[in-house]
PQR file of N, CA, C, O and H, with PARSE charges and radii, in Angstrom:
ATOM      1  N   MET A   1     -23.436 -18.331   4.349 -0.4000 1.5000
ATOM      2  CA  MET A   1     -21.941 -19.005   3.763 -0.0000 2.0000
ATOM      3  C   MET A   1     -21.423 -18.183   2.694  0.5500 1.7000
ATOM      4  O   MET A   1     -22.037 -17.308   2.083 -0.5500 1.4000
ATOM      5  N   LEU A   2     -19.847 -18.676   2.482 -0.4000 1.5000
ATOM      6  CA  LEU A   2     -18.926 -18.030   1.978 -0.0000 2.0000
ATOM      7  C   LEU A   2     -18.921 -18.648   0.547  0.5500 1.7000
ATOM      8  O   LEU A   2     -19.092 -19.867   0.532 -0.5500 1.4000
ATOM      9  H   LEU A   2     -19.349 -19.387   2.978  0.4000 1.0000
ATOM     10  N   SER A   3     -18.795 -18.175  -0.386 -0.4000 1.5000
ATOM     11  CA  SER A   3     -18.150 -18.686  -1.588 -0.0000 2.0000
ATOM     12  C   SER A   3     -16.939 -19.189  -1.448  0.5500 1.7000
ATOM     13  O   SER A   3     -16.348 -18.914  -0.404 -0.5500 1.4000
ATOM     14  H   SER A   3     -18.656 -17.185  -0.374  0.4000 1.0000
ATOM     15  N   VAL A   4     -16.239 -20.085  -2.502 -0.4000 1.5000
ATOM     16  CA  VAL A   4     -15.033 -20.717  -2.326 -0.0000 2.0000
ATOM     17  C   VAL A   4     -13.882 -19.514  -2.553  0.5500 1.7000
ATOM     18  O   VAL A   4     -12.819 -19.515  -1.931 -0.5500 1.4000
ATOM     19  H   VAL A   4     -16.720 -20.307  -3.351  0.4000 1.0000
ATOM     20  N   HIS A   5     -14.255 -18.473  -3.550 -0.4000 1.5000
ATOM     21  CA  HIS A   5     -13.284 -17.581  -3.903 -0.0000 2.0000
ATOM     22  C   HIS A   5     -13.307 -16.695  -2.526  0.5500 1.7000
ATOM     23  O   HIS A   5     -12.267 -16.062  -2.343 -0.5500 1.4000
ATOM     24  H   HIS A   5     -15.117 -18.471  -4.055  0.4000 1.0000
ATOM     25  N   ALA A   6     -14.208 -16.564  -1.638 -0.4000 1.5000
ATOM     26  CA  ALA A   6     -13.959 -15.531  -0.445 -0.0000 2.0000
ATOM     27  C   ALA A   6     -13.462 -16.261   0.466  0.5500 1.7000
ATOM     28  O   ALA A   6     -12.827 -15.650   1.325 -0.5500 1.4000
ATOM     29  H   ALA A   6     -15.053 -17.078  -1.787  0.4000 1.0000
ATOM     30  N   ALA A   7     -13.544 -17.471   0.576 -0.4000 1.5000
ATOM     31  CA  ALA A   7     -13.144 -18.107   1.547 -0.0000 2.0000
ATOM     32  C   ALA A   7     -11.457 -18.412   1.575  0.5500 1.7000
ATOM     33  O   ALA A   7     -10.704 -18.364   2.547 -0.5500 1.4000
ATOM     34  H   ALA A   7     -14.060 -17.967  -0.122  0.4000 1.0000
ATOM     35  N   VAL A   8     -11.132 -18.756   0.095 -0.4000 1.5000
ATOM     36  CA  VAL A   8      -9.647 -18.494  -0.243 -0.0000 2.0000
ATOM     37  C   VAL A   8      -8.924 -16.944  -0.039  0.5500 1.7000
ATOM     38  O   VAL A   8      -7.889 -16.663   0.564 -0.5500 1.4000
ATOM     39  H   VAL A   8     -11.744 -18.795  -0.695  0.4000 1.0000
ATOM     40  N   VAL A   9      -9.766 -16.159  -0.693 -0.4000 1.5000
ATOM     41  CA  VAL A   9      -9.379 -14.991  -0.452 -0.0000 2.0000
ATOM     42  C   VAL A   9      -9.017 -14.630   1.490  0.5500 1.7000
ATOM     43  O   VAL A   9      -7.994 -14.420   2.143 -0.5500 1.4000
ATOM     44  H   VAL A   9     -10.607 -16.387  -1.183  0.4000 1.0000
ATOM     45  N   PHE A  10     -10.339 -14.714   1.771 -0.4000 1.5000
ATOM     46  CA  PHE A  10     -10.045 -14.800   3.615 -0.0000 2.0000
ATOM     47  C   PHE A  10      -8.788 -15.566   4.292  0.5500 1.7000
ATOM     48  O   PHE A  10      -8.202 -14.964   5.191 -0.5500 1.4000
ATOM     49  H   PHE A  10     -11.169 -14.885   1.241  0.4000 1.0000
ATOM     50  N   LEU A  11      -8.385 -16.713   3.959 -0.4000 1.5000
ATOM     51  CA  LEU A  11      -7.419 -17.844   3.992 -0.0000 2.0000
ATOM     52  C   LEU A  11      -6.440 -17.136   3.975  0.5500 1.7000
ATOM     53  O   LEU A  11      -5.997 -16.690   5.033 -0.5500 1.4000
ATOM     54  H   LEU A  11      -8.861 -17.203   3.228  0.4000 1.0000
ATOM     55  N   ALA A  12      -5.805 -16.828   2.662 -0.4000 1.5000
ATOM     56  CA  ALA A  12      -4.631 -16.173   2.113 -0.0000 2.0000
ATOM     57  C   ALA A  12      -4.434 -14.581   3.082  0.5500 1.7000
ATOM     58  O   ALA A  12      -3.287 -14.292   3.422 -0.5500 1.4000
ATOM     59  H   ALA A  12      -6.166 -17.190   1.802  0.4000 1.0000
ATOM     60  N   ALA A  13      -5.462 -13.739   3.428 -0.4000 1.5000
ATOM     61  CA  ALA A  13      -5.180 -12.556   3.995 -0.0000 2.0000
ATOM     62  C   ALA A  13      -4.628 -13.417   5.425  0.5500 1.7000
ATOM     63  O   ALA A  13      -3.402 -13.351   5.508 -0.5500 1.4000
ATOM     64  H   ALA A  13      -6.394 -13.975   3.151  0.4000 1.0000
ATOM     65  N   VAL A  14      -5.110 -14.005   6.270 -0.4000 1.5000
ATOM     66  CA  VAL A  14      -4.890 -14.379   7.414 -0.0000 2.0000
ATOM     67  C   VAL A  14      -3.889 -15.024   7.512  0.5500 1.7000
ATOM     68  O   VAL A  14      -3.193 -14.838   8.510 -0.5500 1.4000
ATOM     69  H   VAL A  14      -6.107 -14.058   6.203  0.4000 1.0000
ATOM     70  N   ILE A  15      -3.500 -15.951   6.559 -0.4000 1.5000
ATOM     71  CA  ILE A  15      -2.043 -16.523   6.510 -0.0000 2.0000
ATOM     72  C   ILE A  15      -0.739 -15.186   6.339  0.5500 1.7000
ATOM     73  O   ILE A  15       0.258 -15.145   7.061 -0.5500 1.4000
ATOM     74  H   ILE A  15      -4.066 -16.103   5.748  0.4000 1.0000
ATOM     75  N   ILE A  16      -1.022 -14.258   5.315 -0.4000 1.5000
ATOM     76  CA  ILE A  16      -0.284 -12.836   5.201 -0.0000 2.0000
ATOM     77  C   ILE A  16      -0.209 -12.453   6.769  0.5500 1.7000
ATOM     78  O   ILE A  16       0.871 -12.549   7.352 -0.5500 1.4000
ATOM     79  H   ILE A  16      -1.831 -14.291   4.729  0.4000 1.0000
ATOM     80  N   GLY A  17      -1.324 -12.035   7.418 -0.4000 1.5000
ATOM     81  CA  GLY A  17      -1.349 -11.681   8.840 -0.0000 2.0000
ATOM     82  C   GLY A  17      -0.672 -12.010   9.838  0.5500 1.7000
ATOM     83  O   GLY A  17      -0.157 -11.259  10.667 -0.5500 1.4000
ATOM     84  H   GLY A  17      -2.201 -11.957   6.944  0.4000 1.0000
ATOM     85  N   LEU A  18      -0.641 -13.648   9.770 -0.4000 1.5000
ATOM     86  CA  LEU A  18       0.030 -14.059  10.898 -0.0000 2.0000
ATOM     87  C   LEU A  18       1.549 -14.180  10.517  0.5500 1.7000
ATOM     88  O   LEU A  18       2.357 -14.090  11.442 -0.5500 1.4000
ATOM     89  H   LEU A  18      -1.059 -14.258   9.097  0.4000 1.0000
ATOM     90  N   VAL A  19       1.995 -14.368   9.283 -0.4000 1.5000
ATOM     91  CA  VAL A  19       3.333 -14.254   8.838 -0.0000 2.0000
ATOM     92  C   VAL A  19       3.945 -12.872   9.280  0.5500 1.7000
ATOM     93  O   VAL A  19       5.084 -12.737   9.729 -0.5500 1.4000
ATOM     94  H   VAL A  19       1.340 -14.440   8.532  0.4000 1.0000
ATOM     95  N   MET A  20       3.193 -12.049   9.123 -0.4000 1.5000
ATOM     96  CA  MET A  20       3.777 -10.655   9.345 -0.0000 2.0000
ATOM     97  C   MET A  20       3.821  -9.788  11.022  0.5500 1.7000
ATOM     98  O   MET A  20       4.555  -9.002  11.619 -0.5500 1.4000
ATOM     99  H   MET A  20       2.268 -12.159   8.758  0.4000 1.0000
ATOM    100  N   GLY A  21       2.429 -10.589  11.266 -0.4000 1.5000
ATOM    101  CA  GLY A  21       2.560 -10.404  12.615 -0.0000 2.0000
ATOM    102  C   GLY A  21       3.894 -11.205  13.587  0.5500 1.7000
ATOM    103  O   GLY A  21       4.478 -10.712  14.553 -0.5500 1.4000
ATOM    104  H   GLY A  21       1.832 -11.228  10.781  0.4000 1.0000
ATOM    105  N   GLY A  22       4.071 -12.279  13.097 -0.4000 1.5000
ATOM    106  CA  GLY A  22       4.889 -13.468  13.753 -0.0000 2.0000
ATOM    107  C   GLY A  22       6.391 -12.741  13.505  0.5500 1.7000
ATOM    108  O   GLY A  22       7.231 -12.851  14.399 -0.5500 1.4000
ATOM    109  H   GLY A  22       3.597 -12.679  12.313  0.4000 1.0000
ATOM    110  N   LEU A  23       6.762 -11.883  12.091 -0.4000 1.5000
ATOM    111  CA  LEU A  23       8.033 -11.430  12.038 -0.0000 2.0000
ATOM    112  C   LEU A  23       8.240 -10.151  12.608  0.5500 1.7000
ATOM    113  O   LEU A  23       9.325  -9.619  12.843 -0.5500 1.4000
ATOM    114  H   LEU A  23       6.080 -11.793  11.365  0.4000 1.0000
ATOM    115  N   MET A  24       6.976  -9.651  12.834 -0.4000 1.5000
ATOM    116  CA  MET A  24       7.271  -8.320  13.769 -0.0000 2.0000
ATOM    117  C   MET A  24       7.367  -8.737  15.147  0.5500 1.7000
ATOM    118  O   MET A  24       8.237  -8.111  15.752 -0.5500 1.4000
ATOM    119  H   MET A  24       6.094 -10.083  12.643  0.4000 1.0000
ATOM    120  N   PHE A  25       6.804  -9.519  15.775 -0.4000 1.5000
ATOM    121  CA  PHE A  25       6.988 -10.170  17.187 -0.0000 2.0000
ATOM    122  C   PHE A  25       8.384 -10.295  17.349  0.5500 1.7000
ATOM    123  O   PHE A  25       8.976  -9.793  18.305 -0.5500 1.4000
ATOM    124  H   PHE A  25       6.096 -10.028  15.284  0.4000 1.0000
ATOM    125  N   LEU A  26       9.184 -11.236  16.051 -0.4000 1.5000
ATOM    126  CA  LEU A  26      10.582 -11.436  16.258 -0.0000 2.0000
ATOM    127  C   LEU A  26      11.452 -10.472  16.141  0.5500 1.7000
ATOM    128  O   LEU A  26      12.580 -10.632  16.607 -0.5500 1.4000
ATOM    129  H   LEU A  26       8.703 -11.644  15.275  0.4000 1.0000
ATOM    130  N   HIS A  27      11.077  -9.225  15.463 -0.4000 1.5000
ATOM    131  CA  HIS A  27      11.930  -8.321  15.389 -0.0000 2.0000
ATOM    132  C   HIS A  27      11.965  -7.260  16.729  0.5500 1.7000
ATOM    133  O   HIS A  27      12.964  -6.879  17.338 -0.5500 1.4000
ATOM    134  H   HIS A  27      10.160  -9.095  15.084  0.4000 1.0000
ATOM    135  N   ASN A  28      10.674  -6.949  16.955 -0.4000 1.5000
ATOM    136  CA  ASN A  28      10.728  -6.051  18.251 -0.0000 2.0000
ATOM    137  C   ASN A  28       9.971  -6.797  19.281  0.5500 1.7000
ATOM    138  O   ASN A  28       9.049  -6.052  19.613 -0.5500 1.4000
ATOM    139  H   ASN A  28       9.862  -7.259  16.460  0.4000 1.0000
ATOM    140  N   LYS A  29       9.908  -7.906  19.952 -0.4000 1.5000
ATOM    141  CA  LYS A  29       9.373  -8.782  21.025 -0.0000 2.0000
ATOM    142  C   LYS A  29       7.954  -7.642  21.624  0.5500 1.7000
ATOM    143  O   LYS A  29       7.793  -7.565  22.842 -0.5500 1.4000
ATOM    144  H   LYS A  29      10.657  -8.511  19.683  0.4000 1.0000
ATOM    145  N   SER A  30       7.219  -7.005  20.888 -0.4000 1.5000
ATOM    146  CA  SER A  30       6.036  -6.719  21.151 -0.0000 2.0000
ATOM    147  C   SER A  30       5.080  -7.293  20.801  0.5500 1.7000
ATOM    148  O   SER A  30       5.122  -7.759  19.662 -0.5500 1.4000
ATOM    149  H   SER A  30       7.350  -7.068  19.899  0.4000 1.0000
ATOM    150  N   VAL A  31       3.976  -7.477  21.528 -0.4000 1.5000
ATOM    151  CA  VAL A  31       3.042  -8.089  21.380 -0.0000 2.0000
ATOM    152  C   VAL A  31       2.176  -6.778  20.493  0.5500 1.7000
ATOM    153  O   VAL A  31       2.069  -6.743  19.267 -0.5500 1.4000
ATOM    154  H   VAL A  31       3.942  -7.099  22.453  0.4000 1.0000
ATOM    155  N   PRO A  32       1.797  -6.088  21.142 -0.5600 1.5000
ATOM    156  CA  PRO A  32       0.820  -5.075  20.384  0.2800 2.0000
ATOM    157  C   PRO A  32       1.289  -4.588  18.986  0.5500 1.7000
ATOM    158  O   PRO A  32       0.569  -4.393  18.006 -0.5500 1.4000
ATOM    159  N   ALA A  33       2.511  -4.445  19.073 -0.4000 1.5000
ATOM    160  CA  ALA A  33       2.886  -4.205  17.709 -0.0000 2.0000
ATOM    161  C   ALA A  33       2.926  -5.042  16.580  0.5500 1.7000
ATOM    162  O   ALA A  33       2.920  -4.633  15.419 -0.5500 1.4000
ATOM    163  H   ALA A  33       3.096  -4.603  19.869  0.4000 1.0000
ATOM    164  N   ALA A  34       2.970  -6.362  16.976 -0.4000 1.5000
ATOM    165  CA  ALA A  34       2.920  -7.514  16.313 -0.0000 2.0000
ATOM    166  C   ALA A  34       1.444  -7.750  15.890  0.5500 1.7000
ATOM    167  O   ALA A  34       1.116  -8.163  14.778 -0.5500 1.4000
ATOM    168  H   ALA A  34       2.975  -6.694  17.920  0.4000 1.0000
ATOM    169  N   VAL A  35       0.653  -7.464  16.825 -0.4000 1.5000
ATOM    170  CA  VAL A  35      -0.954  -7.785  16.237 -0.0000 2.0000
ATOM    171  C   VAL A  35      -1.491  -6.796  15.321  0.5500 1.7000
ATOM    172  O   VAL A  35      -2.257  -7.129  14.416 -0.5500 1.4000
ATOM    173  H   VAL A  35       0.919  -7.128  17.729  0.4000 1.0000
ATOM    174  N   ALA A  36      -1.065  -5.391  15.543 -0.4000 1.5000
ATOM    175  CA  ALA A  36      -0.983  -4.350  14.919 -0.0000 2.0000
ATOM    176  C   ALA A  36      -0.602  -4.515  13.176  0.5500 1.7000
ATOM    177  O   ALA A  36      -1.325  -4.557  12.180 -0.5500 1.4000
ATOM    178  H   ALA A  36      -0.443  -5.120  16.278  0.4000 1.0000
ATOM    179  N   ALA A  37       0.509  -4.565  13.321 -0.4000 1.5000
ATOM    180  CA  ALA A  37       1.437  -5.135  11.667 -0.0000 2.0000
ATOM    181  C   ALA A  37       0.337  -6.285  11.056  0.5500 1.7000
ATOM    182  O   ALA A  37      -0.171  -6.138   9.945 -0.5500 1.4000
ATOM    183  H   ALA A  37       1.097  -4.531  14.130  0.4000 1.0000
ATOM    184  N   GLY A  38       0.060  -7.374  11.878 -0.4000 1.5000
ATOM    185  CA  GLY A  38      -0.448  -8.328  11.402 -0.0000 2.0000
ATOM    186  C   GLY A  38      -1.971  -7.834  10.800  0.5500 1.7000
ATOM    187  O   GLY A  38      -2.293  -8.006   9.624 -0.5500 1.4000
ATOM    188  H   GLY A  38       0.473  -7.493  12.781  0.4000 1.0000
ATOM    189  N   LEU A  39      -2.761  -7.253  11.721 -0.4000 1.5000
ATOM    190  CA  LEU A  39      -4.085  -6.582  11.144 -0.0000 2.0000
ATOM    191  C   LEU A  39      -4.081  -5.726   9.976  0.5500 1.7000
ATOM    192  O   LEU A  39      -4.930  -5.862   9.095 -0.5500 1.4000
ATOM    193  H   LEU A  39      -2.499  -7.113  12.676  0.4000 1.0000
ATOM    194  N   VAL A  40      -3.029  -4.717   9.916 -0.4000 1.5000
ATOM    195  CA  VAL A  40      -2.733  -3.802   8.949 -0.0000 2.0000
ATOM    196  C   VAL A  40      -2.215  -4.836   7.573  0.5500 1.7000
ATOM    197  O   VAL A  40      -2.659  -4.717   6.431 -0.5500 1.4000
ATOM    198  H   VAL A  40      -2.339  -4.606  10.632  0.4000 1.0000
ATOM    199  N   ALA A  41      -1.381  -5.654   7.928 -0.4000 1.5000
ATOM    200  CA  ALA A  41      -1.208  -6.334   6.399 -0.0000 2.0000
ATOM    201  C   ALA A  41      -2.412  -7.388   5.893  0.5500 1.7000
ATOM    202  O   ALA A  41      -2.514  -7.680   4.702 -0.5500 1.4000
ATOM    203  H   ALA A  41      -1.021  -5.751   8.856  0.4000 1.0000
ATOM    204  N   ALA A  42      -3.081  -7.790   6.652 -0.4000 1.5000
ATOM    205  CA  ALA A  42      -4.325  -8.522   6.133 -0.0000 2.0000
ATOM    206  C   ALA A  42      -5.429  -7.832   5.581  0.5500 1.7000
ATOM    207  O   ALA A  42      -6.060  -8.118   4.563 -0.5500 1.4000
ATOM    208  H   ALA A  42      -2.998  -7.553   7.620  0.4000 1.0000
ATOM    209  N   GLY A  43      -5.585  -6.926   6.338 -0.4000 1.5000
ATOM    210  CA  GLY A  43      -6.625  -5.701   5.770 -0.0000 2.0000
ATOM    211  C   GLY A  43      -5.789  -5.011   4.449  0.5500 1.7000
ATOM    212  O   GLY A  43      -6.482  -4.314   3.708 -0.5500 1.4000
ATOM    213  H   GLY A  43      -5.072  -6.694   7.165  0.4000 1.0000
ATOM    214  N   ALA A  44      -4.484  -5.147   4.142 -0.4000 1.5000
ATOM    215  CA  ALA A  44      -4.478  -4.304   3.274 -0.0000 2.0000
ATOM    216  C   ALA A  44      -4.350  -5.366   2.055  0.5500 1.7000
ATOM    217  O   ALA A  44      -4.572  -5.010   0.898 -0.5500 1.4000
ATOM    218  H   ALA A  44      -3.922  -5.713   4.744  0.4000 1.0000
ATOM    219  N   SER A  45      -4.071  -6.358   2.305 -0.4000 1.5000
ATOM    220  CA  SER A  45      -4.219  -7.556   1.236 -0.0000 2.0000
ATOM    221  C   SER A  45      -5.218  -8.015   0.775  0.5500 1.7000
ATOM    222  O   SER A  45      -5.274  -8.674  -0.263 -0.5500 1.4000
ATOM    223  H   SER A  45      -3.890  -6.646   3.246  0.4000 1.0000
ATOM    224  N   LEU A  46      -6.220  -7.698   1.557 -0.4000 1.5000
ATOM    225  CA  LEU A  46      -7.616  -8.342   0.891 -0.0000 2.0000
ATOM    226  C   LEU A  46      -8.028  -7.833  -0.321  0.5500 1.7000
ATOM    227  O   LEU A  46      -8.650  -8.618  -1.036 -0.5500 1.4000
ATOM    228  H   LEU A  46      -6.175  -7.162   2.401  0.4000 1.0000
ATOM    229  N   PRO A  47      -7.771  -6.317  -0.881 -0.5600 1.5000
ATOM    230  CA  PRO A  47      -8.210  -5.981  -2.140  0.2800 2.0000
ATOM    231  C   PRO A  47      -7.537  -6.608  -3.308  0.5500 1.7000
ATOM    232  O   PRO A  47      -8.028  -7.168  -4.288 -0.5500 1.4000
ATOM    233  N   VAL A  48      -6.170  -6.362  -2.943 -0.4000 1.5000
ATOM    234  CA  VAL A  48      -5.204  -7.220  -3.640 -0.0000 2.0000
ATOM    235  C   VAL A  48      -5.476  -8.610  -4.368  0.5500 1.7000
ATOM    236  O   VAL A  48      -5.345  -8.949  -5.544 -0.5500 1.4000
ATOM    237  H   VAL A  48      -5.771  -5.907  -2.147  0.4000 1.0000
ATOM    238  N   LEU A  49      -5.930  -9.332  -3.156 -0.4000 1.5000
ATOM    239  CA  LEU A  49      -5.827 -10.826  -3.241 -0.0000 2.0000
ATOM    240  C   LEU A  49      -7.192 -10.944  -4.186  0.5500 1.7000
ATOM    241  O   LEU A  49      -7.142 -11.458  -5.304 -0.5500 1.4000
ATOM    242  H   LEU A  49      -6.037  -9.056  -2.201  0.4000 1.0000
ATOM    243  N   HIS A  50      -8.398 -10.417  -3.620 -0.4000 1.5000
ATOM    244  CA  HIS A  50      -9.459 -10.318  -4.542 -0.0000 2.0000
ATOM    245  C   HIS A  50      -9.568 -10.182  -5.952  0.5500 1.7000
ATOM    246  O   HIS A  50     -10.352 -10.726  -6.729 -0.5500 1.4000
ATOM    247  H   HIS A  50      -8.438  -9.999  -2.712  0.4000 1.0000
ATOM    248  N   LYS A  51      -8.538  -9.265  -6.180 -0.4000 1.5000
ATOM    249  CA  LYS A  51      -8.538  -9.161  -7.681 -0.0000 2.0000
ATOM    250  C   LYS A  51      -7.294 -10.192  -8.300  0.5500 1.7000
ATOM    251  O   LYS A  51      -7.266 -10.349  -9.520 -0.5500 1.4000
ATOM    252  H   LYS A  51      -7.902  -8.823  -5.548  0.4000 1.0000
ATOM    253  N   LEU A  52      -6.527 -10.714  -7.660 -0.4000 1.5000
ATOM    254  CA  LEU A  52      -5.358 -11.785  -7.923 -0.0000 2.0000
ATOM    255  C   LEU A  52      -6.139 -12.956  -8.098  0.5500 1.7000
ATOM    256  O   LEU A  52      -6.030 -13.458  -9.218 -0.5500 1.4000
ATOM    257  H   LEU A  52      -6.550 -10.586  -6.668  0.4000 1.0000
ATOM    258  N   ILE A  53      -7.089 -13.678  -7.097 -0.4000 1.5000
ATOM    259  CA  ILE A  53      -7.544 -14.787  -7.206 -0.0000 2.0000
ATOM    260  C   ILE A  53      -8.802 -14.483  -7.649  0.5500 1.7000
ATOM    261  O   ILE A  53      -9.719 -13.821  -7.165 -0.5500 1.4000
ATOM    262  H   ILE A  53      -7.177 -13.271  -6.188  0.4000 1.0000
ATOM    263  N   GLY A  54      -8.647 -15.181  -8.805 -0.4000 1.5000
ATOM    264  CA  GLY A  54     -10.291 -15.762  -9.342 -0.0000 2.0000
ATOM    265  C   GLY A  54     -10.450 -14.741 -10.643  0.5500 1.7000
ATOM    266  O   GLY A  54     -11.463 -14.783 -11.340 -0.5500 1.4000
ATOM    267  H   GLY A  54      -7.902 -15.720  -9.198  0.4000 1.0000
TER
END
């Protein structure tokens, strides 16, 4: 089980990844580029969110 802190951090990272992936898809119309941008954004935001939340 995850703690509430970890769940909030992961949820925020997923939302950031989805938004960035969606924006990249709307800009380039490329699914692989959108997926890559979403994964990179979500991964890069995890350490920052962990420090900011909690």
